[in-house]
C-alpha positions as a Markdown table, in Angstrom:
| # | Residue | x | y | z |
|---|---|---|---|---|
| 1 | Met | -39.8 | 42.6 | 0.6 |
| 2 | Asn | -39.9 | 38.9 | 1.5 |
| 3 | Tyr | -36.3 | 37.7 | 1.8 |
| 4 | Lys | -37.1 | 34.1 | 2.5 |
| 5 | Pro | -36.6 | 33.1 | -1.2 |
| 6 | Ile | -33.2 | 34.7 | -1.1 |
| 7 | Leu | -32.2 | 32.8 | 2.0 |
| 8 | Ala | -33.6 | 29.6 | 0.6 |
| 9 | Ala | -31.6 | 30.1 | -2.6 |
| 10 | Leu | -28.4 | 30.0 | -0.5 |
| 11 | Leu | -29.2 | 26.7 | 1.1 |
| 12 | Leu | -28.4 | 23.2 | -0.1 |
| 13 | Ile | -31.8 | 22.1 | -1.6 |
| 14 | Ser | -31.0 | 18.7 | -2.9 |
| 15 | Gly | -29.7 | 15.7 | -1.0 |
| 16 | Ser | -28.7 | 12.1 | -1.5 |
| 17 | Leu | -31.2 | 9.6 | -0.4 |
| 18 | Ala | -29.2 | 6.5 | -0.8 |
| 19 | Tyr | -25.8 | 5.5 | -2.0 |
| 20 | Ala | -23.2 | 2.8 | -1.9 |
| 21 | Ala | -20.2 | 3.3 | 0.3 |
| 22 | Asp | -17.6 | 5.4 | -1.4 |
| 23 | Val | -14.3 | 3.7 | -2.3 |
| 24 | Pro | -10.9 | 5.2 | -3.0 |
| 25 | Ile | -10.6 | 6.1 | -6.7 |
| 26 | Val | -7.2 | 6.5 | -8.3 |
| 27 | Ile | -7.1 | 8.7 | -11.3 |
| 28 | Asp | -4.1 | 9.4 | -13.4 |
| 29 | Arg | -4.5 | 13.2 | -13.7 |
| 30 | Lys | -3.0 | 14.8 | -16.9 |
| 31 | Tyr | -2.3 | 18.5 | -17.2 |
| 32 | Asp | -2.0 | 20.8 | -20.2 |
| 33 | Pro | 1.1 | 23.1 | -20.6 |
| 34 | Ser | -0.6 | 25.8 | -18.6 |
| 35 | Gly | -1.2 | 23.5 | -15.6 |
| 36 | Phe | -4.9 | 23.0 | -16.0 |
| 37 | Met | -6.2 | 19.4 | -15.6 |
| 38 | Glu | -7.2 | 17.8 | -18.9 |
| 39 | Pro | -10.9 | 16.7 | -18.9 |
| 40 | Ile | -11.8 | 13.3 | -17.6 |
| 41 | Pro | -13.8 | 11.4 | -20.3 |
| 42 | Val | -17.2 | 10.2 | -19.1 |
| 43 | Asn | -20.3 | 8.9 | -20.8 |
| 44 | Ile | -23.8 | 10.1 | -19.7 |
| 45 | Ser | -26.8 | 7.9 | -20.4 |
| 46 | Gly | -30.3 | 7.2 | -19.3 |
| 47 | Phe | -31.4 | 10.8 | -18.7 |
| 48 | Thr | -33.9 | 12.8 | -20.8 |
| 49 | Pro | -32.1 | 15.1 | -23.3 |
| 50 | Glu | -32.7 | 18.2 | -21.2 |
| 51 | Ala | -31.5 | 16.6 | -18.0 |
| 52 | Ala | -28.4 | 15.1 | -19.8 |
| 53 | Asn | -27.6 | 18.5 | -21.2 |
| 54 | Ile | -27.7 | 20.2 | -17.7 |
| 55 | Leu | -25.4 | 17.5 | -16.3 |
| 56 | Arg | -23.1 | 17.7 | -19.3 |
| 57 | Trp | -22.6 | 21.4 | -18.9 |
| 58 | Asp | -22.2 | 21.1 | -15.1 |
| 59 | Leu | -19.4 | 18.6 | -15.6 |
| 60 | Thr | -17.8 | 20.5 | -18.5 |
| 61 | Phe | -17.0 | 23.4 | -16.1 |
| 62 | Met | -15.5 | 20.9 | -13.6 |
| 63 | Ala | -13.0 | 19.2 | -15.9 |
| 64 | Phe | -15.1 | 16.4 | -17.5 |
| 65 | Thr | -16.0 | 15.7 | -21.1 |
| 66 | Asn | -18.9 | 13.6 | -22.4 |
| 67 | Val | -17.7 | 11.0 | -24.9 |
| 68 | Pro | -19.0 | 7.7 | -26.5 |
| 69 | Ala | -19.2 | 4.9 | -23.9 |
| 70 | Gly | -16.2 | 3.0 | -25.4 |
| 71 | Gln | -13.9 | 6.0 | -24.9 |
| 72 | Ala | -15.0 | 6.8 | -21.3 |
| 73 | Lys | -13.1 | 6.1 | -18.1 |
| 74 | Phe | -16.3 | 6.4 | -16.1 |
| 75 | Leu | -20.0 | 5.8 | -16.9 |
| 76 | Ile | -22.7 | 8.0 | -15.5 |
| 77 | Lys | -26.0 | 6.1 | -15.8 |
| 78 | Gly | -29.2 | 7.5 | -14.5 |
| 79 | Ser | -32.8 | 8.5 | -14.9 |
| 80 | Asn | -35.0 | 11.4 | -14.0 |
| 81 | Gly | -38.7 | 10.9 | -13.3 |
| 82 | Ser | -40.1 | 11.6 | -9.9 |
| 83 | Arg | -36.6 | 12.1 | -8.7 |
| 84 | Val | -33.1 | 12.1 | -10.2 |
| 85 | Glu | -31.1 | 8.9 | -9.8 |
| 86 | Gly | -27.5 | 8.5 | -10.8 |
| 87 | Arg | -24.9 | 5.7 | -10.8 |
| 88 | Leu | -21.2 | 6.3 | -11.2 |
| 89 | Ile | -19.3 | 3.3 | -12.7 |
| 90 | Glu | -15.7 | 2.7 | -13.4 |
| 91 | Gln | -15.5 | 1.6 | -17.0 |
| 92 | Phe | -12.6 | -0.9 | -17.2 |
| 93 | Asn | -13.9 | -3.2 | -14.4 |
| 94 | Gln | -17.6 | -2.1 | -14.2 |
| 95 | His | -17.2 | -1.4 | -10.5 |
| 96 | Glu | -20.1 | 0.8 | -9.2 |
| 97 | Ile | -18.6 | 3.6 | -7.3 |
| 98 | Phe | -21.9 | 5.0 | -6.0 |
| 99 | Ala | -25.6 | 4.9 | -6.6 |
| 100 | Arg | -27.6 | 7.9 | -5.4 |
| 101 | Ala | -31.1 | 9.3 | -5.6 |
| 102 | Tyr | -31.9 | 13.0 | -5.2 |
| 103 | Thr | -35.1 | 14.7 | -4.1 |
| 104 | Gly | -36.2 | 18.3 | -3.1 |
| 105 | Ala | -36.7 | 21.5 | -5.0 |
| 106 | Ser | -36.4 | 21.3 | -8.8 |
| 107 | Glu | -35.1 | 18.6 | -11.1 |
| 108 | Arg | -32.4 | 21.0 | -12.2 |
| 109 | Ser | -31.2 | 21.4 | -8.6 |
| 110 | Gln | -31.1 | 17.6 | -8.2 |
| 111 | Ile | -29.0 | 17.3 | -11.3 |
| 112 | His | -26.6 | 20.0 | -9.9 |
| 113 | Ala | -26.3 | 18.0 | -6.7 |
| 114 | Leu | -25.5 | 14.8 | -8.7 |
| 115 | Ala | -22.9 | 16.7 | -10.8 |
| 116 | Asp | -21.2 | 18.0 | -7.6 |
| 117 | Asp | -21.1 | 14.5 | -6.1 |
| 118 | Ile | -19.5 | 13.1 | -9.3 |
| 119 | Ala | -16.8 | 15.8 | -9.3 |
| 120 | Arg | -16.2 | 15.6 | -5.5 |
| 121 | Thr | -15.7 | 11.8 | -5.8 |
| 122 | Leu | -13.4 | 11.8 | -8.8 |
| 123 | Ile | -11.4 | 15.0 | -8.3 |
| 124 | Lys | -10.5 | 15.3 | -4.6 |
| 125 | Gly | -9.6 | 18.6 | -3.1 |
| 126 | Val | -11.1 | 20.9 | -5.8 |
| 127 | Pro | -14.3 | 22.9 | -5.0 |
| 128 | Thr | -17.4 | 22.0 | -6.9 |
| 129 | Ile | -19.5 | 24.6 | -8.6 |
| 130 | Ala | -22.8 | 23.2 | -9.8 |
| 131 | Gln | -24.7 | 24.3 | -6.7 |
| 132 | Ser | -22.8 | 27.7 | -6.4 |
| 133 | Lys | -24.4 | 31.1 | -6.8 |
| 134 | Ile | -23.6 | 34.3 | -8.7 |
| 135 | Ala | -24.6 | 37.9 | -8.2 |
| 136 | Phe | -24.7 | 40.4 | -11.0 |
| 137 | Lys | -26.0 | 43.7 | -12.2 |
| 138 | Val | -29.3 | 43.8 | -14.2 |
| 139 | Glu | -30.1 | 46.9 | -16.1 |
| 140 | Ile | -33.8 | 47.6 | -15.9 |
| 141 | Gly | -33.6 | 50.7 | -18.1 |
| 142 | Arg | -31.3 | 53.6 | -18.8 |
| 143 | Gly | -30.1 | 54.9 | -15.4 |
| 144 | Asn | -31.9 | 52.1 | -13.5 |
| 145 | Ser | -30.1 | 48.9 | -12.5 |
| 146 | Glu | -30.5 | 46.4 | -9.6 |
| 147 | Val | -28.6 | 43.5 | -8.1 |
| 148 | Tyr | -29.8 | 40.0 | -8.7 |
| 149 | Ile | -28.5 | 36.6 | -7.6 |
| 150 | Ser | -29.1 | 33.2 | -9.3 |
| 151 | Asp | -27.7 | 29.7 | -9.7 |
| 152 | Tyr | -24.3 | 29.7 | -11.4 |
| 153 | Asp | -26.0 | 28.9 | -14.7 |
| 154 | Gly | -28.4 | 31.8 | -14.5 |
| 155 | Phe | -31.5 | 29.9 | -13.5 |
| 156 | Asn | -33.7 | 30.8 | -10.5 |
| 157 | Pro | -32.9 | 34.6 | -10.5 |
| 158 | Ile | -33.9 | 36.6 | -7.5 |
| 159 | Gln | -33.9 | 40.4 | -7.3 |
| 160 | Val | -31.9 | 41.7 | -4.3 |
| 161 | Thr | -32.2 | 45.5 | -4.5 |
| 162 | Arg | -35.1 | 47.7 | -5.4 |
| 163 | Asp | -33.4 | 51.1 | -5.4 |
| 164 | Asn | -34.8 | 52.4 | -8.7 |
| 165 | Thr | -31.4 | 54.0 | -9.5 |
| 166 | Ile | -28.0 | 52.9 | -10.5 |
| 167 | Val | -26.7 | 50.0 | -8.5 |
| 168 | Ser | -23.4 | 48.3 | -9.5 |
| 169 | Ala | -20.5 | 46.1 | -8.7 |
| 170 | Pro | -22.0 | 43.4 | -6.4 |
| 171 | Cys | -19.4 | 41.5 | -4.4 |
| 172 | Trp | -20.0 | 38.5 | -2.2 |
| 173 | Ala | -19.0 | 38.6 | 1.5 |
| 174 | Gly | -19.2 | 34.9 | 2.3 |
| 175 | His | -22.4 | 33.1 | 1.0 |
| 176 | Gly | -24.9 | 35.2 | 3.0 |
| 177 | Ser | -24.3 | 38.8 | 2.2 |
| 178 | Leu | -23.4 | 41.2 | -0.6 |
| 179 | Phe | -21.6 | 44.5 | -0.9 |
| 180 | Tyr | -22.4 | 46.9 | -3.8 |
| 181 | Ser | -22.5 | 50.5 | -4.8 |
| 182 | Thr | -25.7 | 52.5 | -5.1 |
| 183 | Tyr | -26.8 | 56.0 | -6.0 |
| 184 | Lys | -29.8 | 55.7 | -3.7 |
| 185 | Leu | -28.5 | 58.5 | -1.4 |
| 186 | Gly | -27.2 | 60.8 | -4.2 |
| 187 | Asn | -23.6 | 60.2 | -4.9 |
| 188 | Pro | -22.5 | 56.5 | -5.1 |
| 189 | Arg | -22.2 | 54.9 | -1.6 |
| 190 | Ile | -21.2 | 51.4 | -0.7 |
| 191 | Phe | -23.7 | 49.3 | 1.2 |
| 192 | Ser | -23.7 | 45.8 | 2.7 |
| 193 | Gln | -26.8 | 43.6 | 2.7 |
| 194 | Asn | -27.7 | 40.4 | 4.5 |
| 195 | Leu | -29.4 | 38.1 | 2.1 |
| 196 | Gly | -31.3 | 36.2 | 4.8 |
| 197 | Thr | -32.9 | 39.1 | 6.6 |
| 198 | Gly | -32.7 | 41.8 | 3.9 |
| 199 | Thr | -31.0 | 44.1 | 6.4 |
| 200 | Arg | -28.6 | 46.5 | 4.8 |
| 201 | Lys | -26.4 | 49.4 | 6.0 |
| 202 | Pro | -24.2 | 52.0 | 4.4 |
| 203 | Ile | -20.5 | 51.4 | 4.8 |
| 204 | Thr | -19.0 | 54.6 | 3.3 |
| 205 | Pro | -20.3 | 58.1 | 4.2 |
| 206 | Tyr | -17.9 | 60.1 | 2.0 |
| 207 | Asn | -18.4 | 62.7 | -0.6 |
| 208 | Gly | -17.6 | 61.9 | -4.1 |
| 209 | Ala | -17.4 | 58.4 | -5.6 |
| 210 | Asn | -17.6 | 55.4 | -3.2 |
| 211 | Ile | -17.4 | 52.5 | -5.6 |
| 212 | Ser | -15.9 | 49.0 | -6.6 |
| 213 | Pro | -16.2 | 47.2 | -3.2 |
| 214 | Ala | -14.0 | 44.1 | -3.0 |
| 215 | Val | -14.2 | 41.9 | 0.2 |
| 216 | Ser | -11.1 | 40.0 | 1.2 |
| 217 | Pro | -11.4 | 36.2 | 0.9 |
| 218 | Asp | -11.3 | 35.8 | 4.7 |
| 219 | Gly | -14.1 | 38.3 | 5.1 |
| 220 | Ser | -12.3 | 40.7 | 7.3 |
| 221 | Lys | -11.3 | 43.6 | 5.0 |
| 222 | Leu | -12.9 | 45.7 | 2.3 |
| 223 | Ala | -10.9 | 47.3 | -0.6 |
| 224 | Met | -12.7 | 50.1 | -2.5 |
| 225 | Ile | -12.2 | 53.1 | -4.7 |
| 226 | Leu | -12.9 | 56.5 | -3.0 |
| 227 | Ser | -12.6 | 60.0 | -4.4 |
| 228 | Lys | -13.1 | 61.8 | -1.1 |
| 229 | Ser | -9.7 | 63.5 | -1.4 |
| 230 | Gly | -10.1 | 64.4 | -5.1 |
| 231 | Ser | -8.9 | 61.7 | -7.5 |
| 232 | Pro | -10.2 | 58.1 | -7.2 |
| 233 | Asn | -7.7 | 56.1 | -5.1 |
| 234 | Leu | -7.5 | 52.7 | -3.5 |
| 235 | Tyr | -8.5 | 52.4 | 0.1 |
| 236 | Val | -8.8 | 49.4 | 2.5 |
| 237 | Ser | -10.8 | 49.2 | 5.7 |
| 238 | Asp | -12.4 | 46.8 | 8.1 |
| 239 | Leu | -15.5 | 45.1 | 6.8 |
| 240 | Asn | -17.7 | 47.7 | 8.6 |
| 241 | Gly | -15.7 | 50.6 | 7.1 |
| 242 | Gly | -13.6 | 51.3 | 10.2 |
| 243 | Asn | -9.9 | 51.8 | 10.2 |
| 244 | Leu | -9.8 | 53.3 | 6.8 |
| 245 | Lys | -6.4 | 53.4 | 5.1 |
| 246 | Gln | -5.4 | 55.0 | 1.8 |
| 247 | Leu | -3.1 | 52.8 | -0.2 |
| 248 | Thr | -2.5 | 54.8 | -3.4 |
| 249 | Phe | -2.1 | 58.6 | -4.0 |
| 250 | Ser | -2.5 | 58.9 | -7.8 |
| 251 | His | -3.8 | 62.0 | -9.6 |
| 252 | Asp | -5.0 | 60.0 | -12.6 |
| 253 | Gly | -7.4 | 57.5 | -10.9 |
| 254 | Glu | -7.4 | 53.9 | -9.8 |
| 255 | Ser | -10.1 | 51.3 | -10.3 |
| 256 | Cys | -11.2 | 47.6 | -10.1 |
| 257 | Pro | -9.5 | 46.2 | -6.9 |
| 258 | Cys | -9.4 | 42.5 | -6.3 |
| 259 | Trp | -7.7 | 40.4 | -3.6 |
| 260 | Ser | -5.1 | 37.6 | -3.6 |
| 261 | Pro | -6.5 | 34.4 | -1.9 |
| 262 | Asp | -4.1 | 34.8 | 1.0 |
| 263 | Asn | -5.6 | 38.3 | 1.8 |
| 264 | Gln | -2.2 | 40.0 | 1.6 |
| 265 | Thr | -2.2 | 41.6 | -1.8 |
| 266 | Ile | -4.5 | 43.7 | -3.9 |
| 267 | Cys | -4.4 | 43.9 | -7.7 |
| 268 | Phe | -5.9 | 47.0 | -9.3 |
| 269 | Val | -5.9 | 49.2 | -12.3 |
| 270 | Ser | -4.0 | 52.5 | -12.4 |
| 271 | Arg | -3.5 | 55.2 | -15.1 |
| 272 | Glu | -0.7 | 57.0 | -13.2 |
| 273 | Arg | 1.9 | 56.0 | -15.8 |
| 274 | Gly | -0.3 | 56.6 | -18.8 |
| 275 | Pro | -2.6 | 54.0 | -20.3 |
| 276 | Ala | -4.4 | 51.7 | -17.9 |
| 277 | Ser | -2.1 | 49.1 | -16.4 |
| 278 | Leu | -2.3 | 46.4 | -13.7 |
| 279 | Phe | -0.5 | 46.8 | -10.4 |
| 280 | Thr | -0.3 | 44.9 | -7.2 |
| 281 | Ile | 0.2 | 46.4 | -3.8 |
| 282 | Ser | 0.4 | 45.0 | -0.2 |
| 283 | Ala | -2.9 | 45.3 | 1.6 |
| 284 | His | -0.9 | 47.0 | 4.4 |
| 285 | Gly | 0.4 | 49.7 | 2.1 |
| 286 | Gly | 3.7 | 50.2 | 0.2 |
| 287 | Arg | 5.0 | 50.7 | -3.3 |
| 288 | Pro | 2.8 | 49.4 | -6.1 |
| 289 | Arg | 4.4 | 46.9 | -8.5 |
| 290 | Leu | 3.6 | 46.8 | -12.2 |
| 291 | Leu | 2.2 | 43.6 | -13.6 |
| 292 | Ser | 3.2 | 43.7 | -17.2 |
| 293 | Thr | 0.5 | 42.4 | -19.7 |
| 294 | Ala | 2.6 | 42.7 | -22.9 |
| 295 | Gly | 0.5 | 41.9 | -25.9 |
| 296 | Ala | -2.8 | 42.8 | -24.2 |
| 297 | Pro | -2.9 | 46.6 | -23.9 |
| 298 | Thr | -5.0 | 48.7 | -21.5 |
| 299 | Pro | -5.9 | 45.9 | -19.1 |
| 300 | Thr | -8.8 | 46.4 | -16.8 |
| 301 | Glu | -11.1 | 44.4 | -14.5 |
| 302 | Pro | -8.6 | 42.0 | -12.9 |
| 303 | Asp | -9.8 | 39.0 | -10.9 |
| 304 | Trp | -7.5 | 36.7 | -8.9 |
| 305 | Ser | -8.2 | 33.0 | -9.1 |
| 306 | Pro | -9.0 | 31.3 | -5.7 |
| 307 | Asp | -6.0 | 29.0 | -6.1 |
| 308 | Gly | -3.7 | 32.1 | -6.4 |
| 309 | Lys | -2.1 | 31.1 | -9.7 |
| 310 | Trp | -3.9 | 33.4 | -12.2 |
| 311 | Ile | -5.3 | 36.8 | -12.7 |
| 312 | Ala | -8.0 | 37.2 | -15.4 |
| 313 | Phe | -8.5 | 40.6 | -17.0 |
| 314 | Thr | -10.1 | 42.5 | -19.9 |
| 315 | Ser | -8.0 | 44.0 | -22.6 |
| 316 | Gln | -9.5 | 47.1 | -24.3 |
| 317 | Gln | -8.6 | 46.7 | -28.0 |
| 318 | Arg | -10.9 | 47.2 | -30.9 |
| 319 | Glu | -13.2 | 45.0 | -28.9 |
| 320 | Phe | -13.0 | 43.8 | -25.3 |
| 321 | Lys | -11.0 | 40.5 | -25.1 |
| 322 | Leu | -10.3 | 38.2 | -22.2 |
| 323 | Tyr | -6.9 | 37.1 | -21.0 |
| 324 | Ile | -5.2 | 35.5 | -18.0 |
| 325 | Ile | -1.7 | 36.0 | -16.7 |
| 326 | Pro | 0.2 | 34.2 | -13.9 |
| 327 | Ser | -0.2 | 36.2 | -10.7 |
| 328 | Ala | 3.6 | 36.2 | -10.2 |
| 329 | Gly | 4.0 | 37.7 | -13.7 |
| 330 | Gly | 4.8 | 36.1 | -17.0 |
| 331 | Ser | 3.3 | 35.6 | -20.4 |
| 332 | Ile | -0.4 | 36.3 | -21.1 |
| 333 | Ile | -2.8 | 33.6 | -22.3 |
| 334 | Asp | -5.4 | 34.7 | -24.8 |
| 335 | Leu | -8.8 | 33.1 | -23.9 |
| 336 | Gln | -9.9 | 33.6 | -27.5 |
| 337 | Thr | -13.1 | 35.1 | -26.4 |
| 338 | Ala | -14.6 | 38.6 | -26.8 |
| 339 | Gly | -16.0 | 39.8 | -23.5 |
| 340 | Glu | -15.3 | 41.7 | -20.2 |
| 341 | Asp | -15.9 | 41.5 | -16.4 |
| 342 | Ala | -14.4 | 38.0 | -16.2 |
| 343 | Val | -14.5 | 36.5 | -12.7 |
| 344 | Trp | -13.2 | 33.1 | -11.5 |
| 345 | Ala | -15.3 | 30.2 | -10.3 |
| 346 | Pro | -14.4 | 28.6 | -6.9 |
| 347 | Asn | -12.6 | 25.8 | -8.8 |
| 348 | Ser | -10.2 | 28.2 | -10.5 |
| 349 | Arg | -11.0 | 26.7 | -13.9 |
| 350 | Ala | -14.2 | 28.3 | -15.2 |
| 351 | Val | -15.0 | 32.0 | -15.4 |
| 352 | Ile | -18.2 | 33.9 | -16.0 |
| 353 | Phe | -18.1 | 37.1 | -18.1 |
| 354 | Ser | -20.3 | 39.6 | -19.9 |
| 355 | Lys | -20.4 | 40.4 | -23.5 |
| 356 | Gly | -22.4 | 42.3 | -26.0 |
| 357 | Pro | -23.2 | 46.0 | -26.6 |
| 358 | Asp | -24.0 | 48.5 | -23.9 |
| 359 | His | -27.5 | 48.1 | -22.5 |
| 360 | Ala | -27.9 | 44.6 | -24.0 |
| 361 | Lys | -25.1 | 42.5 | -22.4 |
| 362 | Thr | -25.4 | 38.8 | -21.6 |
| 363 | Leu | -23.5 | 36.6 | -19.2 |
| 364 | Ser | -21.6 | 33.6 | -20.4 |
| 365 | Leu | -19.6 | 30.8 | -18.8 |
| 366 | Leu | -16.2 | 29.8 | -20.1 |
| 367 | Asp | -14.1 | 26.7 | -19.4 |
| 368 | Val | -10.7 | 28.3 | -19.5 |
| 369 | Pro | -8.5 | 25.3 | -20.8 |
| 370 | Thr | -10.9 | 24.0 | -23.4 |
| 371 | Lys | -12.4 | 27.4 | -24.4 |
| 372 | Gln | -16.0 | 26.0 | -24.4 |
| 373 | Val | -18.6 | 28.8 | -23.8 |
| 374 | Lys | -22.2 | 28.6 | -22.7 |
| 375 | Thr | -24.3 | 31.7 | -22.8 |
| 376 | Ile | -26.8 | 32.4 | -20.0 |
| 377 | Ala | -30.3 | 33.6 | -20.8 |
| 378 | Arg | -30.5 | 37.4 | -20.3 |
| 379 | Ile | -32.7 | 38.9 | -17.6 |
| 380 | Leu | -34.5 | 42.1 | -18.7 |
| 381 | Glu | -32.3 | 44.5 | -20.8 |
| 382 | Ser | -28.7 | 43.9 | -19.8 |
| 383 | Asn | -26.7 | 41.7 | -17.4 |
| 384 | Ser | -23.1 | 42.5 | -16.4 |
| 385 | Gln | -20.6 | 42.8 | -13.5 |
| 386 | Pro | -20.9 | 39.2 | -12.3 |
| 387 | Ser | -19.5 | 38.0 | -8.9 |
| 388 | Trp | -19.2 | 34.3 | -8.0 |
| 389 | Ala | -19.8 | 33.2 | -4.5 |
| 390 | Lys | -16.7 | 31.4 | -3.1 |
């Protein structure tokens, strides 16, 4: 397999050709009761409808809203012909903050680069996401799934695995490699794969299930679920599988580990006390602590926001529903969206999730504070289990 397209997909492929010197911008940031920044009103003009729509959605998931020019704090004027050009203007004094032109790769990638530049200029200290990547599971047919990567909005999909069996739970380890579970050798084993070279290697050699890999944010540790001693339990190891340590000793099974951004704590699902519940535990071992999700029963699939404030999860009711809860505990927030597998964007504002019936799932993007949703075009039969590169 030629892995050059995968490597190219991970590189910055659009750049600024020319721009005015950046000047300090002071924005009076306003926050909603949950602590999310309220969208900054901007007006987009000059682009073709398709290009403007791409830019609008990019900015929606980075705390902006497109409004009529008279209501905007900032004007985004531009064009897209042989290249994408964009000007960012402060409305009240018509001061031009920057003027930039973008070339390389596709028009869509140039627009993503413009969107990131706007967000980076107006919202300091928050990661941008328009040029970020996601990995996810694509079901080719019953009993046959593979891992794909794409742009965050689902465009430019590239197939990573070709195992012709069940491959699941892709997890990023930095921006250049993935971990996932595959049945290629019989029982599910965890593999790592370098996206630049295509080189991959088995991480877990154990009998039984070797599933749900989760790489720590600093890239040094791997949490996973192993059933080598009987029931599925939570383990942690070095990234290469060495220094394996068992953290839980349940007889009813654990699942779905995720890491806190400081690499010290793991959130996971346990049924040791009955129905599925969320627990946290030190990555070094110790007593698990219950994270109550009162009002959202049978929580599963937790994901910790990169800023450390929130844990997103799925509640199994008559339908799967999405919620978030403060990572330190507290009241749940209903995201008012049916779905599952929610994972946070690098900016701790947007999530990507899957929805739909088995074998026909689609991925969708959600801006958590505004509840705006954008569905991504489905690849082949079913798309699920997303992971966002951070």
